[in-house]
C-alpha positions as a printed Julia matrix, in Angstrom:
209×3 Matrix{Float64}:
  11.16   10.52  -17.98
  10.99    6.95  -18.89
   7.69    7.26  -20.34
   6.19    8.31  -17.12
   2.32    8.3   -17.26
   0.14    9.74  -14.48
  -3.59   10.09  -13.88
  -5.73   11.63  -11.04
  -9.32   11.93  -11.24
 -11.14   13.46   -7.99
 -14.83   14.54   -7.51
 -16.89   15.53   -4.78
 -20.59   16.61   -4.14
 -22.96   17.23   -1.67
 -26.17   15.11   -2.17
 -29.7    16.43   -2.54
 -28.19   19.95   -2.84
 -27.37   20.27    1.17
 -24.19   20.02    3.06
 -25.49   17.29    5.4
 -24.26   14.63    3.53
 -21.0    14.75    1.26
 -19.67   12.52   -1.09
 -15.63   12.52   -2.39
 -13.71   10.02   -4.37
 -10.09   10.05   -5.98
  -8.63    7.56   -8.37
  -4.97    7.52   -9.57
  -2.79    5.59  -11.55
   1.1     6.1   -11.59
   3.21    4.03  -14.39
   6.57    4.39  -15.64
   8.95    2.24  -17.85
  11.91    0.56  -16.18
  15.23    2.37  -15.52
  17.04   -0.88  -16.37
  16.27   -4.37  -18.26
  16.69   -7.81  -18.01
  18.93   -8.75  -20.39
  17.81  -12.47  -20.13
  14.43  -12.09  -21.6
  13.88   -8.23  -22.16
  11.65   -7.46  -19.25
  11.65   -4.21  -17.62
  13.43   -3.78  -14.49
  12.51   -1.19  -11.56
   9.32   -0.1   -13.64
   6.14    1.27  -11.83
   2.64   -0.04  -12.27
   0.64    1.31   -9.57
  -3.21    2.08   -8.92
  -5.03    3.77   -5.86
  -8.39    4.45   -5.18
  -9.84    6.29   -2.12
 -13.45    7.29   -1.09
 -15.13    9.3     1.62
 -18.57   10.05    2.87
 -19.29   12.85    5.38
 -22.76   12.69    7.3
 -23.2    15.97    9.38
 -26.43   15.99   10.72
 -26.0    18.94   13.07
 -23.01   21.28   13.25
 -21.8    19.45   16.56
 -21.96   16.31   15.38
 -20.23   14.36   12.01
 -19.61   10.95   10.79
 -16.98   10.35    8.34
 -16.79    6.88    6.44
 -13.52    6.38    4.24
 -12.29    3.51    1.93
  -8.77    3.25    0.36
  -7.71    0.58   -1.84
  -3.65    0.46   -3.34
  -2.51   -2.27   -5.94
   1.03   -2.56   -7.09
   1.65   -4.53  -10.15
   5.16   -3.27  -10.87
   7.26   -6.07  -12.15
  10.15   -7.97   -9.62
  12.75   -5.66   -8.94
  16.09   -7.66   -9.35
  19.63   -6.64   -8.27
  22.95   -5.82  -10.49
  26.14   -7.53   -9.77
  29.13   -5.64   -9.42
  31.7    -8.41   -9.28
  32.1   -10.83  -11.96
  31.33  -14.11  -11.17
  30.99  -17.69  -13.02
  32.26  -16.34  -16.23
  29.26  -13.6   -16.51
  30.54  -10.12  -17.43
  29.49   -7.07  -15.28
  26.42   -4.99  -17.06
  26.95   -1.34  -17.87
  23.84   -0.16  -16.5
  23.35   -0.43  -12.71
  19.56   -1.05  -13.36
  20.08   -3.79  -15.92
  19.82   -7.54  -14.42
  20.41  -11.17  -15.33
  18.57  -12.66  -12.62
  16.93  -15.83  -13.72
  13.75  -15.6   -11.31
  12.18  -13.31  -13.72
  12.13  -15.63  -16.57
   8.77  -15.94  -18.58
   7.19  -18.81  -17.06
   9.26  -19.27  -13.75
   6.88  -20.24  -10.65
   7.96  -17.52   -8.91
   7.79  -14.65  -11.09
   5.2   -12.93   -9.49
   5.0    -9.66   -7.7
   1.84   -8.34   -6.06
   1.07   -5.65   -3.22
  -2.64   -5.09   -2.23
  -3.67   -2.84    0.5
  -7.12   -1.89    1.89
  -8.33    0.24    4.62
 -11.74    1.16    5.99
 -12.63    3.72    8.86
 -15.31    5.37   10.61
 -14.62    8.36   12.47
 -17.59   10.09   14.78
 -17.5    13.47   16.45
 -19.84   14.57   18.74
 -19.54   18.31   20.54
 -21.46   17.57   23.81
 -21.08   21.21   24.96
 -18.76   24.01   24.31
 -15.75   22.26   26.61
 -16.4    18.54   25.92
 -15.92   16.7    22.89
 -16.48   12.79   22.09
 -14.93   10.99   19.33
 -14.92    7.68   18.14
 -12.78    5.9    15.45
 -13.13    2.55   14.04
 -10.64    1.37   11.72
  -9.54   -2.24    9.47
  -6.55   -2.33    7.3
  -4.93   -5.23    5.74
  -2.25   -5.92    3.05
  -1.11   -8.75    1.26
   2.44   -9.05   -0.37
   3.43  -11.81   -2.89
   7.05  -11.18   -4.33
  10.17  -12.69   -5.08
  13.83  -12.42   -4.5
  16.77  -13.5    -6.63
  19.6   -13.18   -4.14
  22.42  -14.07   -6.5
  20.86  -12.05   -9.65
  22.07  -14.61  -11.99
  20.48  -16.88  -14.55
  20.77  -20.13  -12.63
  18.04  -21.31  -10.24
  20.0   -20.65   -6.86
  18.57  -18.96   -3.64
  15.36  -18.04   -5.6
  13.01  -17.34   -3.1
   9.19  -16.34   -3.07
   8.0   -14.61   -0.22
   4.35  -13.99    1.23
   2.99  -11.32    3.66
  -0.28  -11.08    4.84
  -1.31   -8.61    7.7
  -4.41   -7.59    9.3
  -5.47   -5.13   12.16
  -8.44   -3.56   13.48
  -8.77   -0.49   15.88
 -10.98    1.09   18.04
 -10.45    4.35   19.91
 -12.87    6.17   22.19
 -11.85    9.13   23.68
 -13.43   12.22   25.63
 -11.57   15.78   25.43
 -11.97   18.86   27.57
 -10.97   22.23   26.21
 -10.75   25.89   27.55
  -8.84   28.83   27.78
  -6.67   27.6    30.59
  -6.89   23.72   30.53
  -6.86   20.75   27.82
  -7.23   17.35   28.9
  -7.98   13.88   27.2
  -9.4    10.68   28.53
  -9.69    7.72   26.37
  -9.18    3.84   25.74
  -7.53    1.87   22.8
  -8.2    -1.45   21.41
  -6.03   -2.94   18.67
  -6.2    -6.81   17.21
  -3.29   -7.39   14.92
  -2.3   -10.36   13.04
   0.87  -10.83   10.46
   2.04  -13.85    8.57
   5.47  -14.23    7.11
   6.53  -17.03    4.87
   8.98  -17.67    2.37
  10.12  -20.34    0.04
  13.58  -21.34   -1.17
  14.25  -23.76   -3.9
  10.99  -25.44   -3.37
  10.57  -25.74    0.4
   8.29  -23.23    2.35
   9.9   -21.95    5.37
């Protein structure tokens, strides 16, 4: 199992002994040793180090109305995943384990030895049953993620084609809809708004592109 270690904690409860407001939260941790090793420095390759959190609050002032607020956060600090050469080059022999690597980009102290994935989300969902036929729904959401990683394209100890990549994404959305539902007809009317921004940058041998 490669030292696999998993932990999930979950809890939920009403507030003040009623069902009008309920809180819930989940915390999860997933860790695993690497399938292989960087033979140059002994660091694990293809390991896992993931932490996640999610919380939710539901407010129900009446049976026909509810508001759900949710938040989630995920952080991945696994090591940089480096490849394995299947062709002998520059006098370097092939490695017996396909998950082992000789990539120099993961050397301790290397300026590109960084791998972090951070994502988070926040949303509010409102529902109101206007009648036995009509329902009003409104959903507001915000999501974002930031990725810092490194790629050693040739998987060799030499610092050639070592690349640092950066991704930074943010988006905001708003949805408003009316639904009609009867025994013989279902209809939906609404509008949707999305504002999204994406950044992608990379550095090869000291120069940003």
